[in-house]
Phi, psi and omega in degrees: 000130176280130181291147172292318177228134177217095180261132179231106177061035185287131175228147177233125177238128178225127178057033180083357179256137178270113182269326174225144184219113171058054179268120177234121181200147176238135178235123179263168190295336180268001185279147173232105187258149167239137176249122184236142175175165181287176173302138178082007183285339182108012184296312181293322177298318177299316179296326177294324174295312182295333178271008181059034178269330178224155179260148177294146171283322177225160178083186183233133178243107176265128179228122173053041177082003178244167178241124178302133183103345179236007184226151175288110184295337180288342172270333181280320187299324179295346179272002183236125177265136185226138167236137179198161177296322180298318178294318181300323179296336182271350181284125179301131183293340180270359183285135174297145180303315179303318183288328175302320183280311186294330182293348175298337180300330177254009180053043178237160174244116183100116179294142176226260181239023180293150180251109180255142178269175186296328178295324176299312181296320180295317181297316180302314181292323178296317180297317178298321177294317179299329181268008174079019182230030180300333181284358184257009188304327183260359174287159174268150185303323183291343181267359184276156171288167181298320179294321178294321178298321180297319181291322177298319178298319179295318178300317179297318181297330181270352187304319185270013181055059187291160176268348179214131180244125182245124183239105184266102180047059185296336182265002182299134177084000181268147172282179187302315181296315180295320179297313183295322178295318180291318179298325176297318177297316180294328176295316177300319181293316182297328183266003178276115183295343180265357178286155180287164169305144184221154175227120181249129179256135178205160171269339196239127178293337179295343181266003180281121181282155171298145181105348175294134185256332185222156179226146175229121181254127184243143175210122178058033177083000182242153177289130167272316179195153176205138179156195179307138191300322183293330180273331190264318183276083181241161178300322181296312180292321180293320178296319178294324181292320185256004181053045183207130178295118185234147168255150185227134179228163180218127181224125179053038177082001181248145185257156174212141180233142177220149176291138177278145177279000000 
């Protein structure tokens, strides 16, 4: 089986600073990963590598059977679905929700003169319906709540039937109700056998949806631990990652962490 992601000794150096150092990890098509670490740990940089946005300074990055540096990234990127705050900022606030999603077919933001067929329009509406926001197709992106915008982004990321789905802090900025609704959606996605391999980045274990199979803990650009979630996401590893004595609990597939006294 060819791995969806196969990183071997990957390092990223920018401006004399090491952002990632010796990252080795393999992600298979049935895997659902979560990446956890404090601010500055290198989580976003790692996601940029996985999204074929940047090339490694050292090591080898295999993505979808190709190797970064030997493949046209403009052919590789459409095979990867991404949601992020940076992407959301680029979406025109006056854009119809349906158009935000369907325009992913051309990898553009903002409808112009692209020609979409009926199957494209049907898929966009089906994805919005599956994510519980089918009633918003004619609303403009700027009128949505933060939670609704997150769901629209996920629908857009899935529009091209990607082989890899990257979710950069999808619950950031949501209130408790919005977070729980989104985590429930992400749980459904993680447990869908037909969904693509996925990597979710977060600061908080409370945002990890049920169905996650693997965890990667980052600190200062280096791996603290990586592997099956039950073996990797431990109080000991989490405490080392955040430099804080932590207790960790799990109830009904959901995690919670607290500082130990």
